[in-house]
Wavefront OBJ file of the C-alpha trace (Angstrom):
o trace
v 47.161 171.517 104.239
v 49.622 169.045 102.897
v 48.926 165.433 103.684
v 51.041 163.852 106.442
v 53.869 161.524 105.482
v 52.708 157.911 105.341
v 54.318 155.246 107.513
v 56.498 153.173 105.226
v 55.703 150.062 107.303
v 58.013 147.071 107.801
v 61.146 146.991 105.646
v 61.963 143.962 103.489
v 64.776 141.862 104.898
v 67.847 141.565 102.680
v 70.785 139.194 103.022
v 74.504 139.487 102.270
v 75.493 136.599 99.970
v 78.490 134.357 100.364
v 81.626 134.966 98.327
v 83.731 132.004 97.262
v 87.303 131.688 98.547
v 89.184 128.794 96.982
v 92.717 128.143 98.130
v 95.356 127.182 95.532
v 95.695 123.908 97.413
v 92.115 123.057 96.460
v 92.932 123.324 92.749
v 96.119 121.300 93.193
v 94.168 118.533 94.922
v 91.463 118.638 92.244
v 94.187 118.278 89.596
v 95.645 115.208 91.291
v 92.254 113.593 91.762
v 91.246 114.327 88.178
v 94.404 112.666 86.856
v 94.604 109.718 89.221
v 91.090 109.040 90.512
v 88.209 110.761 88.709
v 89.641 110.538 85.195
v 86.572 110.770 82.886
v 84.099 110.296 85.733
v 81.648 113.227 85.942
v 79.489 111.897 88.776
v 78.918 114.307 91.706
v 81.487 114.242 94.509
v 80.963 115.212 98.155
v 83.143 118.090 99.376
v 83.323 120.275 102.475
v 84.076 123.932 103.117
v 83.743 126.261 106.070
v 82.807 129.822 106.973
v 83.886 132.113 109.804
v 82.132 134.771 111.875
v 85.221 136.578 113.185
v 86.576 138.478 110.192
v 87.564 142.157 110.520
v 85.374 144.883 109.083
v 85.511 145.277 105.330
v 85.895 141.611 104.438
v 83.007 139.871 102.656
v 81.278 136.780 103.987
v 83.314 133.899 102.573
v 82.868 130.202 102.086
v 86.369 128.725 102.015
v 87.543 125.534 100.333
v 91.050 124.220 100.961
v 93.058 121.186 99.866
v 91.235 119.131 102.529
v 87.812 119.867 100.998
v 87.695 116.424 99.369
v 87.877 114.673 102.745
v 84.511 115.304 104.385
v 85.834 113.873 107.652
v 88.801 116.247 107.814
v 88.935 118.803 110.605
v 88.350 122.492 109.932
v 89.913 125.534 111.645
v 88.765 126.254 115.196
v 85.632 128.387 115.663
v 84.551 127.845 112.052
v 81.313 126.280 110.846
v 81.433 123.465 108.282
v 79.369 123.546 105.097
v 78.823 120.429 103.018
v 78.423 120.537 99.272
v 78.580 118.741 95.948
v 81.264 119.025 93.276
v 80.283 118.676 89.626
v 83.551 118.477 87.672
v 83.102 118.381 83.894
v 85.463 116.929 81.299
v 85.086 119.666 78.677
v 84.489 123.391 78.625
v 81.468 122.828 76.369
v 79.872 120.584 79.004
v 80.649 123.182 81.665
v 78.895 125.910 79.659
v 75.885 123.845 78.581
v 75.224 122.244 81.972
v 71.642 122.879 83.149
v 72.306 125.281 86.025
v 68.630 125.534 86.982
v 68.333 121.761 87.294
v 71.399 121.620 89.549
v 70.028 124.395 91.773
v 66.578 122.792 91.940
v 68.096 119.435 92.890
v 70.062 120.895 95.800
v 67.108 123.072 96.867
v 64.822 120.038 96.945
v 67.279 118.208 99.181
v 67.220 121.134 101.609
v 63.413 121.290 101.473
v 63.088 117.558 102.121
v 65.403 117.849 105.133
v 63.152 120.622 106.471
v 59.933 118.658 105.969
v 61.349 115.430 107.395
v 62.810 117.102 110.470
v 66.360 116.091 109.557
v 67.388 119.761 109.490
v 66.358 120.104 113.138
v 68.599 117.203 114.119
v 71.434 118.350 111.853
v 71.140 122.085 111.068
v 74.196 121.941 108.795
v 71.850 120.491 106.156
v 70.466 124.012 105.732
v 73.798 125.348 104.459
v 74.497 123.153 101.463
v 76.341 124.410 98.393
v 77.333 123.161 94.973
v 80.389 123.819 92.836
v 80.494 123.392 89.060
v 84.035 123.218 87.635
v 86.118 122.601 84.540
v 89.887 122.186 84.882
v 91.998 122.928 81.810
v 95.052 121.029 82.986
v 97.175 121.920 79.967
v 97.018 125.637 80.718
v 96.197 125.425 84.434
v 93.065 127.484 83.893
v 90.240 126.573 86.284
v 86.665 127.620 85.535
v 84.144 127.449 88.352
v 80.707 128.583 89.440
v 79.492 128.435 93.022
v 75.886 128.125 94.124
v 74.540 128.590 97.657
v 70.899 127.407 97.406
v 68.497 129.606 99.367
v 64.751 128.964 99.506
v 62.582 132.064 99.092
v 59.306 133.207 100.631
v 56.764 134.037 97.890
v 56.193 137.533 99.302
v 59.535 138.041 100.972
v 60.027 138.659 104.678
v 59.987 141.904 106.658
v 61.804 143.461 109.602
v 59.638 144.797 112.412
v 62.550 146.081 114.504
v 65.672 147.295 112.723
v 69.079 145.779 113.488
v 71.036 147.166 116.433
v 74.356 146.088 117.894
v 74.194 143.529 120.663
v 76.174 145.909 122.885
v 73.350 148.458 122.601
v 70.637 145.933 123.510
v 72.308 143.717 126.113
v 73.961 144.795 129.330
v 77.588 143.868 129.949
v 76.463 141.073 132.279
v 74.124 139.686 129.620
v 76.854 139.802 126.969
v 79.240 137.906 129.221
v 76.526 135.417 130.167
v 75.683 134.804 126.489
v 79.323 134.257 125.610
v 79.784 131.777 128.459
v 76.556 129.911 127.718
v 77.501 129.589 124.041
v 81.009 128.337 124.868
v 79.620 125.828 127.364
v 77.160 124.456 124.801
v 79.908 124.135 122.185
v 82.096 122.289 124.661
v 79.213 120.026 125.631
v 78.609 119.156 121.956
v 82.309 118.692 121.206
v 82.447 121.450 118.571
v 83.945 124.923 118.382
v 80.995 126.588 116.623
v 77.230 126.072 116.275
v 75.408 127.147 113.091
v 72.108 127.816 114.927
v 71.073 127.911 118.578
v 68.161 128.989 120.774
v 68.350 131.836 123.300
v 66.414 132.893 126.390
v 67.606 135.902 128.363
v 66.650 137.807 131.491
v 68.191 140.735 133.306
v 71.397 139.002 134.346
v 71.173 135.531 132.835
v 71.228 133.973 129.391
v 70.466 130.384 128.415
v 71.154 128.732 125.068
v 70.171 125.374 123.621
v 70.239 123.316 120.450
v 67.755 123.855 117.655
v 66.291 120.364 118.011
v 65.185 121.177 121.586
v 62.894 124.018 120.446
v 59.638 122.669 121.943
v 61.067 121.974 125.399
v 63.202 125.109 125.504
v 60.385 127.522 124.608
v 57.470 125.759 126.286
v 57.197 128.512 128.928
v 57.300 131.365 126.419
v 53.583 131.345 125.641
v 52.869 133.854 122.901
v 56.060 135.801 123.453
v 58.703 136.440 120.855
v 61.355 133.721 120.687
v 65.051 134.461 120.104
v 67.337 132.402 117.895
v 71.048 132.756 117.268
v 72.650 132.330 113.855
v 76.388 131.927 113.338
v 76.819 134.870 110.975
v 79.821 135.343 108.631
v 78.638 138.807 107.549
v 80.229 142.042 108.848
v 77.545 144.506 107.749
v 75.775 146.382 110.531
v 72.354 146.397 108.840
v 72.194 143.040 107.065
v 72.423 139.397 108.086
v 74.443 136.799 106.208
v 73.214 134.072 103.868
v 72.873 131.240 106.472
v 69.780 132.921 107.964
v 67.691 132.424 104.805
v 67.014 128.697 104.951
v 66.576 128.802 108.713
v 63.663 131.234 108.340
v 62.044 128.817 105.870
v 62.469 126.086 108.488
v 60.942 128.300 111.199
v 57.972 129.236 109.025
v 57.321 125.625 108.052
v 57.609 124.178 111.569
v 56.219 126.935 113.767
v 54.652 129.505 111.444
v 51.124 128.675 112.604
v 51.873 129.526 116.249
v 54.733 131.967 115.861
v 54.401 135.312 114.157
v 57.566 137.092 115.216
v 61.142 135.946 115.722
v 64.012 137.855 117.284
v 67.236 137.028 115.447
v 70.731 137.378 116.871
v 73.379 137.337 114.147
v 76.214 136.016 116.273
v 79.607 137.490 115.366
v 82.643 136.533 117.401
v 85.794 138.551 116.724
v 89.176 138.503 118.475
v 91.461 141.488 117.900
v 94.742 142.140 119.693
v 93.996 139.249 122.017
v 90.587 140.593 123.101
v 87.425 138.660 122.267
v 84.349 140.702 121.379
v 80.773 139.764 120.425
v 79.127 143.153 121.010
v 79.207 143.958 117.281
v 76.729 141.124 116.682
v 73.392 142.476 115.476
v 69.927 141.709 116.791
v 66.597 142.482 115.140
v 63.029 141.231 114.903
v 61.265 139.837 111.854
v 57.663 138.946 111.057
v 57.028 135.537 109.561
v 54.600 135.445 106.604
v 50.990 134.718 107.496
v 50.476 132.585 104.395
v 51.682 129.042 105.133
v 54.171 127.399 102.820
v 52.771 124.770 100.476
v 53.979 121.185 100.100
v 56.152 121.954 97.084
v 59.692 123.246 97.328
v 59.764 127.061 97.286
v 61.600 128.912 94.548
v 65.363 128.933 95.093
v 68.190 131.316 94.239
v 71.905 131.180 94.932
v 74.223 131.233 91.897
v 77.199 133.459 92.656
v 77.888 136.506 90.501
v 81.222 136.821 88.736
v 83.869 139.514 89.206
v 81.979 141.853 86.867
v 78.786 141.590 88.897
v 76.950 139.533 86.294
v 75.556 136.030 86.394
v 78.373 133.892 85.084
v 81.306 131.681 86.044
v 84.702 132.738 87.286
v 88.164 131.691 86.143
v 91.449 131.424 87.987
v 94.764 131.190 86.144
v 97.411 129.339 88.146
v 99.930 128.877 85.347
v 102.080 131.805 86.515
v 102.479 130.451 90.023
v 103.348 126.959 88.859
v 106.885 125.769 88.078
v 107.196 125.580 84.251
v 108.925 122.205 84.561
v 106.027 120.859 86.598
v 103.588 122.285 84.075
v 105.393 120.426 81.297
v 105.381 117.177 83.272
v 101.690 117.495 84.099
v 100.801 118.225 80.480
v 102.725 115.182 79.227
v 101.077 112.979 81.852
v 97.639 114.374 81.042
v 97.898 113.512 77.333
v 98.945 109.968 78.142
v 96.232 109.453 80.719
v 93.528 110.821 78.434
v 94.604 108.355 75.752
v 94.724 105.561 78.293
v 91.272 106.335 79.739
v 89.586 106.542 76.342
v 91.391 103.945 74.220
v 93.312 101.437 76.347
v 91.954 101.487 79.929
v 93.937 98.344 80.840
v 97.310 99.805 79.826
v 99.796 99.880 82.713
v 101.023 103.410 82.076
v 103.101 103.571 85.260
v 105.181 100.616 84.121
v 105.984 102.336 80.824
v 106.791 105.674 82.446
v 109.115 104.111 85.019
v 111.066 102.032 82.458
v 114.782 102.850 82.127
v 115.710 102.740 78.449
v 119.192 102.274 76.954
v 119.526 103.351 73.322
v 122.576 101.879 71.574
v 122.940 104.204 68.617
v 122.039 107.892 68.368
v 121.506 108.154 64.624
v 118.269 108.276 62.629
v 116.704 105.393 64.555
v 118.040 106.554 67.917
v 116.673 110.095 67.536
v 113.223 108.912 66.471
v 112.976 106.240 69.161
v 114.026 108.737 71.849
v 111.323 111.222 70.814
v 108.724 108.447 70.764
v 109.755 107.231 74.215
v 109.395 110.752 75.604
v 105.951 110.932 74.038
v 105.036 107.847 76.041
v 106.237 109.486 79.239
v 109.534 107.609 79.675
v 111.721 109.672 82.001
v 115.074 107.796 81.915
v 116.885 107.583 78.537
v 120.589 106.842 77.978
v 122.447 107.067 74.645
v 125.575 105.180 73.562
v 127.350 106.165 70.321
v 130.906 106.914 69.221
v 130.160 109.025 66.124
v 130.177 112.768 65.661
v 127.448 114.829 64.016
v 128.102 115.419 60.318
v 126.506 117.949 57.961
v 124.170 115.314 56.506
v 122.705 114.318 59.880
v 120.379 117.173 60.993
v 117.952 116.774 58.069
v 117.316 113.119 59.003
v 118.028 113.067 62.717
v 115.676 115.449 64.563
v 117.733 115.861 67.737
v 120.501 117.757 65.940
v 120.878 121.197 64.365
v 123.323 122.801 61.931
v 125.363 124.348 64.771
v 126.060 120.844 66.102
v 128.065 120.052 62.946
v 130.537 122.918 63.272
v 134.137 122.550 64.472
v 134.290 118.894 63.553
v 130.886 118.044 65.021
v 129.686 117.293 68.533
v 129.445 113.810 69.974
v 126.071 112.347 68.967
v 125.410 110.672 72.308
v 126.188 113.782 74.353
v 124.331 116.165 72.018
v 121.255 113.917 71.905
v 121.096 113.687 75.707
v 121.428 117.455 76.028
v 118.716 118.097 73.424
v 116.216 115.801 75.179
v 116.496 117.882 78.343
v 115.899 121.060 76.353
v 112.817 119.537 74.733
v 111.429 118.241 78.039
v 113.165 119.215 81.318
v 111.467 116.361 83.137
v 113.528 113.714 81.371
v 116.733 112.307 82.861
v 119.050 111.739 79.889
v 122.718 110.790 79.668
v 125.127 110.207 76.801
v 128.244 108.012 76.547
v 130.752 108.460 73.741
v 132.128 104.915 73.452
v 132.693 102.099 70.967
v 131.135 98.638 71.050
v 133.531 95.788 70.123
v 132.325 93.772 67.099
v 133.087 90.264 65.774
v 135.556 90.417 62.878
v 136.957 93.750 63.995
v 140.280 93.080 65.832
v 141.156 95.187 68.853
v 144.510 93.587 69.744
v 146.682 96.018 67.851
v 148.290 97.241 71.069
v 147.941 97.181 74.817
v 146.180 100.529 74.609
v 143.464 99.286 72.242
v 143.028 96.092 74.283
v 142.647 98.085 77.507
v 140.135 100.407 75.868
v 138.126 97.450 74.530
v 137.988 95.853 77.988
v 136.912 99.187 79.453
v 134.160 99.585 76.822
v 132.841 96.061 77.404
v 132.763 96.587 81.181
v 130.920 99.900 80.780
v 128.481 98.370 78.295
v 127.718 95.548 80.705
v 127.232 98.052 83.519
v 124.814 100.148 81.420
v 122.774 97.155 80.298
v 122.613 95.930 83.883
v 121.258 99.342 85.050
v 118.439 99.601 82.489
v 115.177 97.746 81.956
v 114.916 97.912 78.154
v 117.729 97.884 75.571
v 117.216 99.199 72.034
v 119.684 97.960 69.368
v 119.680 100.901 66.946
v 123.068 100.491 65.264
v 123.695 100.179 61.511
v 125.278 96.695 61.343
v 124.537 93.213 62.640
v 128.072 92.882 63.980
v 127.631 95.883 66.275
v 124.388 94.431 67.643
v 125.864 91.016 68.515
v 127.687 91.726 71.800
v 124.918 93.894 73.370
v 122.361 91.227 72.436
v 124.402 88.508 74.159
v 124.927 90.589 77.316
v 121.253 91.661 77.467
v 120.052 88.079 76.987
v 122.329 86.854 79.774
v 120.791 89.424 82.111
v 117.220 88.751 80.885
v 116.689 92.318 79.711
v 113.973 93.333 77.267
v 115.443 93.890 73.784
l 1 2 3 4 5 6 7 8 9 10 11 12 13 14 15 16 17 18 19 20 21 22 23 24 25 26 27 28 29 30 31 32 33 34 35 36 37 38 39 40 41 42 43 44 45 46 47 48 49 50 51 52 53 54 55 56 57 58 59 60 61 62 63 64 65 66 67 68 69 70 71 72 73 74 75 76 77 78 79 80 81 82 83 84 85 86 87 88 89 90 91 92 93 94 95 96 97 98 99 100 101 102 103 104 105 106 107 108 109 110 111 112 113 114 115 116 117 118 119 120 121 122 123 124 125 126 127 128 129 130 131 132 133 134 135 136 137 138 139 140 141 142 143 144 145 146 147 148 149 150 151 152 153 154 155 156 157 158 159 160 161 162 163 164 165 166 167 168 169 170 171 172 173 174 175 176 177 178 179 180 181 182 183 184 185 186 187 188 189 190 191 192 193 194 195 196 197 198 199 200 201 202 203 204 205 206 207 208 209 210 211 212 213 214 215 216 217 218 219 220 221 222 223 224 225 226 227 228 229 230 231 232 233 234 235 236 237 238 239 240 241 242 243 244 245 246 247 248 249 250 251 252 253 254 255 256 257 258 259 260 261 262 263 264 265 266 267 268 269 270 271 272 273 274 275 276 277 278 279 280 281 282 283 284 285 286 287 288 289 290 291 292 293 294 295 296 297 298 299 300 301 302 303 304 305 306 307 308 309 310 311 312 313 314 315 316 317 318 319 320 321 322 323 324 325 326 327 328 329 330 331 332 333 334 335 336 337 338 339 340 341 342 343 344 345 346 347 348 349 350 351 352 353 354 355 356 357 358 359 360 361 362 363 364 365 366 367 368 369 370 371 372 373 374 375 376 377 378 379 380 381 382 383 384 385 386 387 388 389 390 391 392 393 394 395 396 397 398 399 400 401 402 403 404 405 406 407 408 409 410 411 412 413 414 415 416 417 418 419 420 421 422 423 424 425 426 427 428 429 430 431 432 433 434 435 436 437 438 439 440 441 442 443 444 445 446 447 448 449 450 451 452 453 454 455 456 457 458 459 460 461 462 463 464 465 466 467 468 469 470 471 472 473 474 475 476 477 478 479 480 481 482 483 484 485 486 487 488 489 490 491 492 493 494 495 496
């Protein structure tokens, strides 16, 4: 006779990992902080995300980071659980690639293990759900490289299910489901939160009681050798697998109560509202057997680096250049170059003062074109030209703001053409041009009433322009043409 089929025994427990969900606002905030606060600083930064247990079927378990992630005191959406983590933002792609990923994981895992051994995780269970984020931001291209890690401590021999997962609606009566929901809501209200990452459960035929994790001993003192039930706020939607937050809790349970507790009933609490109707019956409940071998004093092995889109172990990349305004991209790139130079070479340079300076360029020839390009390179946003000449065929080879087409049909006005070309080179600049003459000593203007009126008009406009700018550049060919602007600028205490 053929031998009977052997009992496969308890099944190993598997967990659905987190998937990262980073809002575009997170990358925008990281960009601003990198430029204005972090600069070349690569020290770890505290951040905060959240996860949710009410997603529809088909969505993966997600840890979400938004623009507010950098403020660890900021509020999170209602009925979501916070998760605290560490940001490691690198300055170069080479540093991002060569960073010791194992050392980062071990460091975070040791912090979790120490919180378990010290009892801090009982007082603050959110310490069990730490994460880390390694990033590199290419701010010239708006390419962001990142790699998430959700540290999870592992049992040496794994952990096994003794009773397979079933839906809460198949295990609990309607009265018990309603009692559980009310008890959970009451405890949340009592604690001033909208969600609890872990909680204790006792249930009878028509009643359910819940309590905080730190009250384990008092809450279960009448249980004797019975199985205890714990609830885990579960972001997973799968009917046969729990989510990632259960992993570190089981390590905590084995370390604290493994010697007196062999089996634990786990409720993966899922709380969904669809079409205005709240439902928790799709939560799953199952029983696991804790390992008989006690955990040693050293931190268990840890896993947790997220796989990339191809399913391999590696970082991810998001390209935000297409959803950014090209003009803003240009402005950010110009600012980035200046700030990098400032951080590395001249940390004391007041870059904001240079950028905000309003510059008046008297003369739009060889000097005027070169000075204007240099000012733009330093981030100056307000540039005004004054010149009365037209572009000739000899100008474009020496004056980089002009082209051959500008010489045709008698030539364009230098001041107007230069202002227009600056905006084409860099849309973020505010440039204007004035086609006007500057009266000079030794050059009479009293030939007629018309020339006198025009001279008075030019002087008034020149005085108005000098008065409205912070810095005046005298870029004309002759000393005579520089005399009047120098006198006016000196009288108004302008920088020449």
